[in-house]
LUMVEX-734086 format. One record per atom (N, C-alpha, C, O): residue number from 1; residue in three letters; atom name; x, y, z. Coordinates in Angstrom, 1 decimal, m for minus. Layout:
BEGIN
+-----+--------+-------+--------+--------+--------+
! num ! residu ! atome !     xx !     yy !     zz !
+-----+--------+-------+--------+--------+--------+
! NUM !    ALA !    CA !      X !      Y !      Z !
...
+-----+--------+-------+--------+--------+--------+
END
This chain:
BEGIN
+-----+--------+-------+--------+--------+--------+
! num ! residu ! atome !     xx !     yy !     zz !
+-----+--------+-------+--------+--------+--------+
!   1 !    UNK !     N !    1.1 !   m1.3 !    0.0 !
!   1 !    UNK !    CA !   m0.1 !    0.1 !    0.0 !
!   1 !    UNK !     C !    0.8 !    1.2 !    0.1 !
!   1 !    UNK !     O !    0.4 !    2.3 !   m0.3 !
!   2 !    UNK !     N !    1.9 !    1.1 !    0.5 !
!   2 !    UNK !    CA !    2.5 !    2.5 !    0.9 !
!   2 !    UNK !     C !    3.7 !    2.6 !   m0.2 !
!   2 !    UNK !     O !    4.4 !    3.6 !   m0.3 !
!   3 !    UNK !     N !    4.0 !    1.3 !   m1.2 !
!   3 !    UNK !    CA !    4.7 !    1.6 !   m2.5 !
!   3 !    UNK !     C !    4.1 !    1.9 !   m3.4 !
!   3 !    UNK !     O !    4.6 !    2.4 !   m4.4 !
!   4 !    UNK !     N !    2.5 !    1.8 !   m3.4 !
!   4 !    UNK !    CA !    1.5 !    2.0 !   m4.5 !
!   4 !    UNK !     C !    1.1 !    3.5 !   m4.5 !
!   4 !    UNK !     O !    0.7 !    4.1 !   m5.4 !
!   5 !    UNK !     N !    1.4 !    4.1 !   m3.1 !
!   5 !    UNK !    CA !    1.2 !    5.4 !   m2.7 !
!   5 !    UNK !     C !    2.1 !    6.4 !   m3.5 !
!   5 !    UNK !     O !    1.7 !    7.4 !   m4.1 !
!   6 !    UNK !     N !    3.7 !    5.8 !   m3.1 !
!   6 !    UNK !    CA !    4.6 !    6.6 !   m3.3 !
!   6 !    UNK !     C !    4.6 !    6.8 !   m4.9 !
!   6 !    UNK !     O !    4.9 !    7.9 !   m5.5 !
!   7 !    UNK !     N !    4.2 !    5.4 !   m5.6 !
!   7 !    UNK !    CA !    4.2 !    5.5 !   m7.1 !
!   7 !    UNK !     C !    3.6 !    6.4 !   m8.1 !
!   7 !    UNK !     O !    3.9 !    7.0 !   m9.1 !
!   8 !    UNK !     N !    2.4 !    6.2 !   m7.2 !
!   8 !    UNK !    CA !    1.1 !    7.4 !   m7.6 !
!   8 !    UNK !     C !    1.7 !    8.8 !   m7.6 !
!   8 !    UNK !     O !    2.0 !    9.4 !   m8.6 !
!   9 !    UNK !     N !    1.9 !    9.2 !   m6.4 !
!   9 !    UNK !    CA !    2.7 !   10.4 !   m6.3 !
!   9 !    UNK !     C !    3.7 !   10.9 !   m7.1 !
!   9 !    UNK !     O !    3.8 !   12.0 !   m7.8 !
!  10 !    UNK !     N !    4.7 !   10.0 !   m7.0 !
!  10 !    UNK !    CA !    5.7 !   10.1 !   m8.1 !
!  10 !    UNK !     C !    5.4 !   10.4 !   m9.4 !
!  10 !    UNK !     O !    6.0 !   11.1 !  m10.0 !
!  11 !    UNK !     N !    4.1 !    9.6 !   m9.9 !
!  11 !    UNK !    CA !    4.2 !    9.9 !  m11.5 !
!  11 !    UNK !     C !    3.0 !   11.1 !  m11.6 !
!  11 !    UNK !     O !    2.8 !   11.6 !  m12.7 !
!  12 !    UNK !     N !    2.3 !   11.4 !  m10.3 !
!  12 !    UNK !    CA !    1.4 !   13.0 !  m10.3 !
!  12 !    UNK !     C !    2.2 !   14.1 !  m10.5 !
!  12 !    UNK !     O !    2.1 !   15.1 !  m11.2 !
!  13 !    UNK !     N !    3.3 !   13.6 !   m9.6 !
!  13 !    UNK !    CA !    4.8 !   14.9 !   m9.7 !
!  13 !    UNK !     C !    5.2 !   15.0 !  m11.3 !
!  13 !    UNK !     O !    5.3 !   16.0 !  m11.8 !
!  14 !    UNK !     N !    5.2 !   14.0 !  m11.7 !
!  14 !    UNK !    CA !    6.3 !   13.8 !  m13.0 !
!  14 !    UNK !     C !    5.5 !   14.4 !  m14.2 !
!  14 !    UNK !     O !    6.0 !   15.1 !  m15.1 !
!  15 !    UNK !     N !    4.5 !   14.1 !  m14.0 !
!  15 !    UNK !    CA !    3.4 !   14.3 !  m14.9 !
!  15 !    UNK !     C !    3.2 !   16.1 !  m15.3 !
!  15 !    UNK !     O !    3.1 !   16.8 !  m16.4 !
!  16 !    UNK !     N !    3.1 !   16.3 !  m13.5 !
!  16 !    UNK !    CA !    2.6 !   17.9 !  m13.5 !
!  16 !    UNK !     C !    4.6 !   18.9 !  m14.2 !
!  16 !    UNK !     O !    4.7 !   19.7 !  m15.1 !
!  17 !    UNK !     N !    5.4 !   18.4 !  m13.4 !
!  17 !    UNK !    CA !    6.7 !   18.9 !  m13.8 !
!  17 !    UNK !     C !    7.0 !   18.9 !  m15.4 !
!  17 !    UNK !     O !    7.7 !   19.8 !  m15.9 !
!  18 !    UNK !     N !    6.5 !   17.7 !  m16.0 !
!  18 !    UNK !    CA !    6.2 !   17.6 !  m17.4 !
!  18 !    UNK !     C !    5.6 !   18.5 !  m18.4 !
!  18 !    UNK !     O !    6.1 !   19.1 !  m19.3 !
!  19 !    UNK !     N !    4.5 !   18.5 !  m18.1 !
!  19 !    UNK !    CA !    3.3 !   19.7 !  m18.4 !
!  19 !    UNK !     C !    3.8 !   20.9 !  m18.2 !
!  19 !    UNK !     O !    3.6 !   21.6 !  m19.2 !
!  20 !    UNK !     N !    4.5 !   21.5 !  m17.0 !
!  20 !    UNK !    CA !    5.0 !   22.7 !  m16.8 !
!  20 !    UNK !     C !    5.9 !   23.0 !  m18.2 !
!  20 !    UNK !     O !    5.8 !   23.9 !  m19.0 !
!  21 !    UNK !     N !    6.6 !   22.2 !  m18.1 !
!  21 !    UNK !    CA !    8.1 !   22.2 !  m18.8 !
!  21 !    UNK !     C !    7.3 !   22.5 !  m20.4 !
!  21 !    UNK !     O !    7.5 !   23.6 !  m21.0 !
!  22 !    UNK !     N !    6.7 !   21.6 !  m21.0 !
!  22 !    UNK !    CA !    5.8 !   21.9 !  m21.9 !
!  22 !    UNK !     C !    5.2 !   23.3 !  m22.5 !
!  22 !    UNK !     O !    5.3 !   23.8 !  m23.7 !
!  23 !    UNK !     N !    4.6 !   23.8 !  m21.2 !
!  23 !    UNK !    CA !    4.0 !   24.9 !  m21.5 !
!  23 !    UNK !     C !    5.1 !   26.3 !  m21.8 !
!  23 !    UNK !     O !    4.8 !   27.3 !  m22.4 !
!  24 !    UNK !     N !    6.2 !   25.9 !  m21.1 !
!  24 !    UNK !    CA !    7.4 !   27.0 !  m20.9 !
!  24 !    UNK !     C !    7.6 !   26.9 !  m22.3 !
!  24 !    UNK !     O !    7.3 !   27.8 !  m23.1 !
!  25 !    UNK !     N !    8.2 !   26.0 !  m22.8 !
!  25 !    UNK !    CA !    8.7 !   25.4 !  m24.1 !
!  25 !    UNK !     C !    8.0 !   26.3 !  m24.9 !
!  25 !    UNK !     O !    8.4 !   27.4 !  m25.3 !
!  26 !    UNK !     N !    6.6 !   25.8 !  m25.4 !
!  26 !    UNK !    CA !    5.6 !   26.2 !  m26.1 !
!  26 !    UNK !     C !    5.8 !   27.8 !  m26.1 !
!  26 !    UNK !     O !    6.1 !   28.5 !  m27.1 !
!  27 !    UNK !     N !    5.5 !   28.3 !  m24.7 !
!  27 !    UNK !    CA !    5.5 !   29.7 !  m24.8 !
!  27 !    UNK !     C !    7.1 !   30.4 !  m25.2 !
!  27 !    UNK !     O !    7.1 !   31.5 !  m25.8 !
!  28 !    UNK !     N !    8.1 !   29.8 !  m24.9 !
!  28 !    UNK !    CA !    9.2 !   30.6 !  m25.5 !
!  28 !    UNK !     C !    9.7 !   30.2 !  m27.1 !
!  28 !    UNK !     O !   10.6 !   30.9 !  m27.7 !
!  29 !    UNK !     N !    9.0 !   29.1 !  m27.8 !
!  29 !    UNK !    CA !    9.2 !   29.0 !  m29.0 !
!  29 !    UNK !     C !    8.2 !   30.2 !  m29.3 !
!  29 !    UNK !     O !    8.8 !   31.1 !  m29.9 !
!  30 !    UNK !     N !    7.3 !   30.3 !  m29.2 !
!  30 !    UNK !    CA !    6.3 !   31.4 !  m30.1 !
!  30 !    UNK !     C !    6.8 !   32.5 !  m29.6 !
!  30 !    UNK !     O !    6.4 !   33.5 !  m30.3 !
!  31 !    UNK !     N !    7.5 !   32.9 !  m28.8 !
!  31 !    UNK !    CA !    7.9 !   34.3 !  m28.4 !
!  31 !    UNK !     C !    9.2 !   35.0 !  m29.4 !
!  31 !    UNK !     O !    9.3 !   36.2 !  m29.8 !
!  32 !    UNK !     N !    9.8 !   33.9 !  m29.7 !
!  32 !    UNK !    CA !   11.2 !   34.5 !  m30.2 !
!  32 !    UNK !     C !   10.8 !   34.6 !  m31.9 !
!  32 !    UNK !     O !    9.7 !   34.2 !  m32.2 !
!  33 !    UNK !     N !   11.6 !   34.9 !  m32.6 !
!  33 !    UNK !    CA !   11.5 !   35.4 !  m33.9 !
!  33 !    UNK !     C !   12.0 !   34.4 !  m34.6 !
!  33 !    UNK !     O !   13.0 !   33.9 !  m34.1 !
!  34 !    UNK !     N !   11.7 !   33.9 !  m35.9 !
!  34 !    UNK !    CA !   12.1 !   32.9 !  m36.5 !
!  34 !    UNK !     C !   13.3 !   33.4 !  m37.7 !
!  34 !    UNK !     O !   13.3 !   34.4 !  m38.4 !
!  35 !    UNK !     N !   14.0 !   32.5 !  m37.8 !
!  35 !    UNK !    CA !   15.1 !   32.8 !  m38.7 !
!  35 !    UNK !     C !   14.6 !   33.3 !  m40.3 !
!  35 !    UNK !     O !   15.4 !   34.0 !  m41.0 !
!  36 !    UNK !     N !   13.6 !   32.8 !  m40.7 !
!  36 !    UNK !    CA !   12.9 !   33.1 !  m41.8 !
!  36 !    UNK !     C !   12.4 !   34.6 !  m41.8 !
!  36 !    UNK !     O !   12.8 !   35.2 !  m42.8 !
!  37 !    UNK !     N !   11.9 !   35.2 !  m41.1 !
!  37 !    UNK !    CA !   11.7 !   36.2 !  m40.6 !
!  37 !    UNK !     C !   12.5 !   37.2 !  m40.6 !
!  37 !    UNK !     O !   12.0 !   38.3 !  m40.6 !
!  38 !    UNK !     N !   13.9 !   37.3 !  m40.7 !
!  38 !    UNK !    CA !   14.8 !   37.8 !  m40.4 !
!  38 !    UNK !     C !   15.3 !   38.2 !  m42.2 !
!  38 !    UNK !     O !   15.4 !   39.3 !  m42.9 !
!  39 !    UNK !     N !   15.5 !   37.0 !  m42.4 !
!  39 !    UNK !    CA !   15.7 !   36.5 !  m44.0 !
!  39 !    UNK !     C !   14.8 !   37.5 !  m45.2 !
!  39 !    UNK !     O !   15.1 !   38.0 !  m46.2 !
!  40 !    UNK !     N !   13.4 !   37.5 !  m44.3 !
!  40 !    UNK !    CA !   12.9 !   38.3 !  m45.4 !
!  40 !    UNK !     C !   12.9 !   39.8 !  m45.3 !
!  40 !    UNK !     O !   12.7 !   40.5 !  m46.2 !
!  41 !    UNK !     N !   13.2 !   40.1 !  m43.8 !
!  41 !    UNK !    CA !   13.6 !   41.6 !  m43.6 !
!  41 !    UNK !     C !   15.0 !   41.7 !  m44.3 !
!  41 !    UNK !     O !   15.0 !   42.6 !  m45.1 !
!  42 !    UNK !     N !   15.8 !   41.3 !  m44.2 !
!  42 !    UNK !    CA !   17.0 !   41.3 !  m45.0 !
!  42 !    UNK !     C !   16.9 !   41.5 !  m46.6 !
!  42 !    UNK !     O !   17.4 !   42.4 !  m47.3 !
!  43 !    UNK !     N !   16.1 !   40.5 !  m46.9 !
!  43 !    UNK !    CA !   15.9 !   40.8 !  m48.7 !
!  43 !    UNK !     C !   15.0 !   42.3 !  m49.0 !
!  43 !    UNK !     O !   15.0 !   43.1 !  m49.9 !
!  44 !    UNK !     N !   14.2 !   42.2 !  m47.7 !
!  44 !    UNK !    CA !   13.1 !   43.5 !  m48.4 !
!  44 !    UNK !     C !   14.3 !   44.6 !  m48.3 !
!  44 !    UNK !     O !   14.1 !   45.5 !  m49.1 !
!  45 !    UNK !     N !   15.5 !   44.8 !  m47.4 !
!  45 !    UNK !    CA !   15.9 !   45.7 !  m47.1 !
!  45 !    UNK !     C !   17.2 !   46.0 !  m48.6 !
!  45 !    UNK !     O !   17.6 !   47.0 !  m49.2 !
!  46 !    UNK !     N !   17.6 !   44.6 !  m48.8 !
!  46 !    UNK !    CA !   18.5 !   44.6 !  m50.0 !
!  46 !    UNK !     C !   17.4 !   45.1 !  m51.3 !
!  46 !    UNK !     O !   17.9 !   45.7 !  m52.2 !
!  47 !    UNK !     N !   16.3 !   44.8 !  m51.2 !
!  47 !    UNK !    CA !   15.8 !   44.9 !  m52.8 !
!  47 !    UNK !     C !   15.3 !   46.6 !  m52.3 !
!  47 !    UNK !     O !   14.6 !   47.1 !  m53.2 !
!  48 !    UNK !     N !   15.4 !   47.3 !  m51.4 !
!  48 !    UNK !    CA !   15.1 !   48.8 !  m51.6 !
!  48 !    UNK !     C !   16.2 !   49.4 !  m51.9 !
!  48 !    UNK !     O !   16.0 !   50.6 !  m52.1 !
!  49 !    UNK !     N !   17.7 !   49.1 !  m52.0 !
!  49 !    UNK !    CA !   18.7 !   49.8 !  m51.7 !
!  49 !    UNK !     C !   19.1 !   50.1 !  m53.3 !
!  49 !    UNK !     O !   18.9 !   49.0 !  m54.0 !
!  50 !    UNK !     N !   19.5 !   51.0 !  m54.0 !
!  50 !    UNK !    CA !   19.5 !   51.3 !  m55.1 !
!  50 !    UNK !     C !   20.8 !   50.1 !  m55.7 !
!  50 !    UNK !     O !   21.4 !   49.5 !  m54.7 !
!  51 !    UNK !     N !   21.1 !   49.7 !  m57.0 !
!  51 !    UNK !    CA !   22.0 !   48.8 !  m57.5 !
!  51 !    UNK !     C !   23.5 !   49.0 !  m57.1 !
!  51 !    UNK !     O !   24.2 !   48.1 !  m56.9 !
!  52 !    UNK !     N !   23.7 !   49.9 !  m56.9 !
!  52 !    UNK !    CA !   25.3 !   50.3 !  m56.6 !
!  52 !    UNK !     C !   25.6 !   50.3 !  m54.9 !
!  52 !    UNK !     O !   26.7 !   50.0 !  m54.5 !
!  53 !    UNK !     N !   24.7 !   50.4 !  m54.1 !
!  53 !    UNK !    CA !   24.5 !   50.1 !  m53.0 !
!  53 !    UNK !     C !   24.3 !   48.8 !  m52.5 !
!  53 !    UNK !     O !   24.8 !   48.5 !  m51.4 !
!  54 !    UNK !     N !   23.6 !   48.0 !  m53.1 !
!  54 !    UNK !    CA !   23.5 !   46.6 !  m53.1 !
!  54 !    UNK !     C !   24.6 !   45.8 !  m53.8 !
!  54 !    UNK !     O !   24.4 !   44.6 !  m53.7 !
!  55 !    UNK !     N !   25.8 !   46.2 !  m54.7 !
!  55 !    UNK !    CA !   26.5 !   45.5 !  m54.9 !
!  55 !    UNK !     C !   27.7 !   45.8 !  m53.9 !
!  55 !    UNK !     O !   28.5 !   44.9 !  m53.7 !
!  56 !    UNK !     N !   27.8 !   46.7 !  m53.6 !
!  56 !    UNK !    CA !   28.8 !   46.9 !  m52.5 !
!  56 !    UNK !     C !   28.5 !   46.0 !  m51.3 !
!  56 !    UNK !     O !   29.5 !   45.4 !  m50.9 !
!  57 !    UNK !     N !   27.1 !   45.9 !  m50.6 !
!  57 !    UNK !    CA !   26.5 !   45.1 !  m50.1 !
!  57 !    UNK !     C !   27.1 !   43.7 !  m50.0 !
!  57 !    UNK !     O !   27.7 !   43.1 !  m49.1 !
!  58 !    UNK !     N !   26.8 !   43.6 !  m51.0 !
!  58 !    UNK !    CA !   27.0 !   41.7 !  m51.5 !
!  58 !    UNK !     C !   28.2 !   41.8 !  m51.5 !
!  58 !    UNK !     O !   28.7 !   40.8 !  m50.9 !
!  59 !    UNK !     N !   29.3 !   42.8 !  m52.0 !
!  59 !    UNK !    CA !   30.7 !   42.8 !  m52.2 !
!  59 !    UNK !     C !   31.4 !   42.3 !  m50.7 !
!  59 !    UNK !     O !   32.2 !   41.5 !  m50.4 !
!  60 !    UNK !     N !   30.7 !   43.2 !  m50.1 !
!  60 !    UNK !    CA !   31.4 !   43.3 !  m48.8 !
!  60 !    UNK !     C !   31.2 !   42.2 !  m47.9 !
!  60 !    UNK !     O !   32.1 !   41.9 !  m47.2 !
!  61 !    UNK !     N !   29.9 !   41.3 !  m47.8 !
!  61 !    UNK !    CA !   29.2 !   40.1 !  m47.3 !
!  61 !    UNK !     C !   30.2 !   39.1 !  m48.0 !
!  61 !    UNK !     O !   30.6 !   38.2 !  m47.2 !
!  62 !    UNK !     N !   30.5 !   39.0 !  m49.0 !
!  62 !    UNK !    CA !   31.5 !   38.0 !  m49.8 !
!  62 !    UNK !     C !   32.9 !   38.2 !  m49.3 !
!  62 !    UNK !     O !   33.6 !   37.2 !  m49.3 !
!  63 !    UNK !     N !   33.3 !   39.2 !  m49.0 !
!  63 !    UNK !    CA !   35.3 !   39.2 !  m48.4 !
!  63 !    UNK !     C !   34.8 !   38.9 !  m47.1 !
!  63 !    UNK !     O !   35.5 !   37.9 !  m46.7 !
!  64 !    UNK !     N !   33.9 !   39.2 !  m46.2 !
!  64 !    UNK !    CA !   33.9 !   38.5 !  m44.9 !
!  64 !    UNK !     C !   33.7 !   36.8 !  m44.7 !
!  64 !    UNK !     O !   34.2 !   36.3 !  m43.7 !
!  65 !    UNK !     N !   33.1 !   36.1 !  m45.4 !
!  65 !    UNK !    CA !   33.2 !   35.2 !  m45.7 !
!  65 !    UNK !     C !   33.9 !   34.0 !  m45.9 !
!  65 !    UNK !     O !   33.7 !   32.9 !  m45.5 !
!  66 !    UNK !     N !   35.0 !   35.0 !  m46.9 !
!  66 !    UNK !    CA !   36.1 !   34.6 !  m47.7 !
!  66 !    UNK !     C !   37.0 !   34.5 !  m46.3 !
!  66 !    UNK !     O !   37.2 !   33.3 !  m46.0 !
!  67 !    UNK !     N !   37.5 !   35.5 !  m45.3 !
!  67 !    UNK !    CA !   38.1 !   35.9 !  m44.5 !
!  67 !    UNK !     C !   38.8 !   36.9 !  m44.7 !
!  67 !    UNK !     O !   40.0 !   36.8 !  m44.4 !
!  68 !    UNK !     N !   38.5 !   38.0 !  m45.3 !
!  68 !    UNK !    CA !   39.3 !   38.7 !  m45.9 !
!  68 !    UNK !     C !   39.0 !   40.0 !  m44.9 !
!  68 !    UNK !     O !   39.6 !   41.0 !  m45.1 !
+-----+--------+-------+--------+--------+--------+
END
């Protein structure tokens, strides 16, 4: 009887902890910005630039990736 009571309490506690953790993770996931949002904003910004400015930005980023 004592063991059954302990097991029941243990699983109830674990279910509450798991449920709470799941709620926190869902909340944090919905709160953060998505990488796709950042990419879309960057593309809008690049498209709004003049062709000369766009060429300089792309060239500058290319140099950084190559390690210069």
